[in-house]
N, C-alpha and C positions, 0 to 999 in steps of 0.2 A: 627843836625850834631854833632856826638860825638867828632869830632876834635875841636869843639868850645865850651868848657866848662870852667867855672871859675876854677882856680887853677889846671888845668889839662894840663900838658906839655908833657906827654909821649905818646907813641904809643900803649901801652897795659894797659888799665885801670884796668884789673884784677890783673896783676902783681904789678902795682904801688899801688893799693889799699891794696893788701896783705901786702906789706911792711909798708904802712901807718898804717894799723890796728895793726900790731905787735908793732909799736911805741906807739900807744894808750894804748895797753894792758900793756906795760912797764910803762907808766906814771901812770896808775891807781894802779898798783902793788906797786909803790914806793912813791906815792904822800904823804902819811902820814909821812913817814920818812924824806922826803925832806923838808917839810915846817912846821913841827910840832910846833916848838917854835915861828916861825914867823907868825903863823896864829892861835892865841889863840881862836878866835870866829868861826872858820871854814868857814868864809865868802869867803876866797880866794879858799879854796878847793871846796866849792860849785860852785863857778864860773868856776873853772877848770873842774870839773866833767861835768857840763852842756856843756862846750866847747868841751870836749872829745866826748860827744854824738853828738853834732852838726857836728864835723869833721868826725865822723864815718858815719853819714848820707850823708855827702858830698862825701865821698869815694864810698858809695853805689850808689849814683846818677851818679857818673862818669861811673860806670859799667852799670847802668840801661840805660844810654843814648845809649849804643850799641844795645840794644834790639829794633828792629824796626828802627835802625838808618839809616840815609841816608846822605852820604857825599855830601856836596854842594860845588862846585868849580866855581869860576868866570871864564867865558869862553867868548872869542871873536872869530870872524871869523878867521879860520886858526889855532886856538889852538888845540893841540892834546888831551888835557885833557878832560875827560868827565864832563859835567856840573853836572850830578846827578849820583851817584853810591850807590847802596845798600850796607850796611855793610855785609861782607861775612857771609854766613850761619853758618860756624863753629865758628866765633867770637860771633855771637848772641847766639848760643847754649851754648858757654862757659860762656857768661855773665849770662844767666839764671841759669846755674848750680852754678856759684859763689854766686849769690844772695840766692839760696836755701841752699847752704852750710852755709851761714851766718845766715839764719833764724834758722837753726838747731843747731847753736853753739853760740848763743848770751849771754849765761849765764855769760860770763866774765864781761859784763857791770854791772851786779848786784854785785859789789864788796862789800861784807858784812862789812868788816872792815871800809870802807869809808862811806858807806851808814848809818851805825848805828849812826854816829856822825854828819853828815852834815844837815840832815833835815828829816822830816816825809815823807816817800814815800813807794810805794809798790814795783813793779817790772818794772823798765824802760825797761828791756829786753823783757818782755811780751808785753809792749806797742809798742815797736819798731817792734817786731815780727809780730804783727797785721798789722801795717802800711806797712811793706815791703811785706808781703804776699798778701795784697790787691793789691799792685802795680804789683806784679808778676802775679797774676790771671788776672789782667786787661791788661797784655802785648799783647794779641791778637789784641786789639784795636790799638796798636802802630805798630804791625808787618804788618798789611794788606797792607798799602801803600808801605812799604819797599819791600815786596814780589812782589808787582805789578811792581816795578821799576827794580827788579833784572833781569839781562839778562839770567842767568842760575843758577841752584842750589839755588833757592830761599828758604829762611827760612819762611815757611808758617804759617798761623794762626793755622792750625791743628798741625803742627810740634811743635809749641811753647807750646800749652796747653798739648799736649801729653808728652812733656819732663817734664813738671811740674807734671803731673799725675804720670808718671813712677817713679819719684823721691820720691814723697810723699807716694805713696802706695806700693812701692817696698817691705818694710818689711811685709806688710799684704799679698801680693801675695806670699811671701816666707814662710809664716806661722810663722814669728818670734814674740817673745814677744816684745811689743812696749815700748819704753822709754817714759818718761814724755814729752819730747820735740816732739817726733814723734806723740804722741796723740794730742798735741797742734797744730801741723802742719796739721794734718788731719781734726781737727775741723775747723781750719781757711779755709782750702781748701773747705770743704763743705759749709761753711758760704758764702764765696765770689763767688763760682761757683753758689750757689743758687741765690745770688743777680744778677749775670750775666744772669741767666735764668729767672729772675723776679719772683722767688719763695721764700717765707719765709720759713726758715728751723728752726724748734724748737722754742725757745723763742726769737730768734733774731728778732728785729723789722724790718719790711720791709723798706729798704732804696732805694735811687735812684739806677739806673742801673750803671754798670761799664763804660758805654759809656763816653768817654772824659777823663777818668782817664789815666794819662800818667806821673805821678810823685809819689814820695814817700812823704806821708803827714808828716807834722811836728807837734809833740805833742804840745798842747796848753801851757804847762808849760815851753816850750823852746822858745816860740815866744818872741821876744824882747831881747833875750840873745846875739844877735849880730847885727851890724848895718843894715844888710839887712834881718835878720831873716831867711835867707836861705829857704824861702818858695818855691823857685824853683831854682834848681841848673843847669839847662840846658834848652834849648829851645825845649824840647821834649813834652811840653804841649802847646796846641794852645793858651791859654790865660796866658802863663807864666808871661808876663810882668805886668799883673794886680796884681800879687802877690808879687811883689818886689817894695818896696817904697824907694824913695830918691836915686835911682840908675839910672844913665843915660845909657840907652841901645842904641846901634847903630850897624848897620850892619858891620862897619869896624872892630869893636872889635869881631864880630862873635856871639854875644849873642842875637841878635835881633830875636825873634821867626819868623819863616817863615811859610807861609801858602800854602797849596796845592790847586790849582784851578781845577775845573771840577772833583772833587773827592768826591764821596758819599760813606761813609763807610757802608759795609753790616752789617745787624744785626747779632750778634753772639749768641743770646739767645738760638737758637737751638743747637749750639755746646755745650754750657754749660749744657743744659738740657740733652743731650746725656751722658755726664759724670756723672750726678746725677744718671741716670738709670744704668750705668756701675758700679758705686760704690755700689748702692743698691743690685745689683745681686751678687757682690763679698761678701758683708757683710752677705748675707743669708747663705753662706757656712762657715762663720768664727765665728758665734755667740756662738759656744761651745769651743772657744779657752781655753786651759788649764790654762793660766794665768788669774787670777781674774780681774785685772785692765784692761787688754786688752779685755777680754770678755765683761765686763760691758760697756766699751767704744764702742765696736761694737754694742752691743744690743741697747744702747741709740741712736747711729747714725741711726741704721736701723729703730728704732721706730719713730724718727723724720722724716726720709725720707718717710716712709710709710704714716705718717699723712700728710706730706706736698704734696706728689705727688698723694695721694689718689688713689693708684693703687691696 
């Protein structure tokens, strides 16, 4: 239930998170100037930097809770309120787009002036991009039950993955030169759609299926940076309570994970496989793109897909 999330008091998670993210960007842009003399060993700035990333993930989870979300209302005989209501399709669609917009514009997290002083690190943005894309590609596993409970205009499993596909592959379909971030997004799309189909793509080690994924993962280096480590930000994962230590969860507060009875999720591997075939067919017509980086990206993807699908 996206109405029952920690730190989430508004009725529009996308708008609220947009405001919050603007504040986080402002903090990173000014942190060095604000605490320079008071933080000679950079320990405070390191803590704040990690805190900004954790808060950013919290905002993203507030949005992600709307994808496949189901409003749960306490109902007694005679009450007019519906006990169960699917989050409207347009809101779920907006949440998916918000998350994809964030994946494509995370470079602000890699604040060079701050990162060069506080510790040895690579690219937090790339790490987060990987985790959020994995969660977005796994969204159909969350959407199915919500679509089943919708009385009309359901946001279906097919709608969800098609929205992600259209966003990620739009520049390819339009014949555009790809940016570095667009290349990263397409690589991640193929990687996790491959996992969803149970197929190893390229050098990626074969991992477990996407079944059961309903949360945005927390990078290992951030675990322990807050009292509850924010391993789960809402009850959108069936075993969310197992990933939060030293926190009392209860249904009155609204954060107790709820479970659906008499529901067996349908396998989605065929859906994911179909998108691998679709991408492969598109790439065949794009391998001679005039831009060198775009062309090599397409050629490598097609090579990996051909080897993996053995078609």
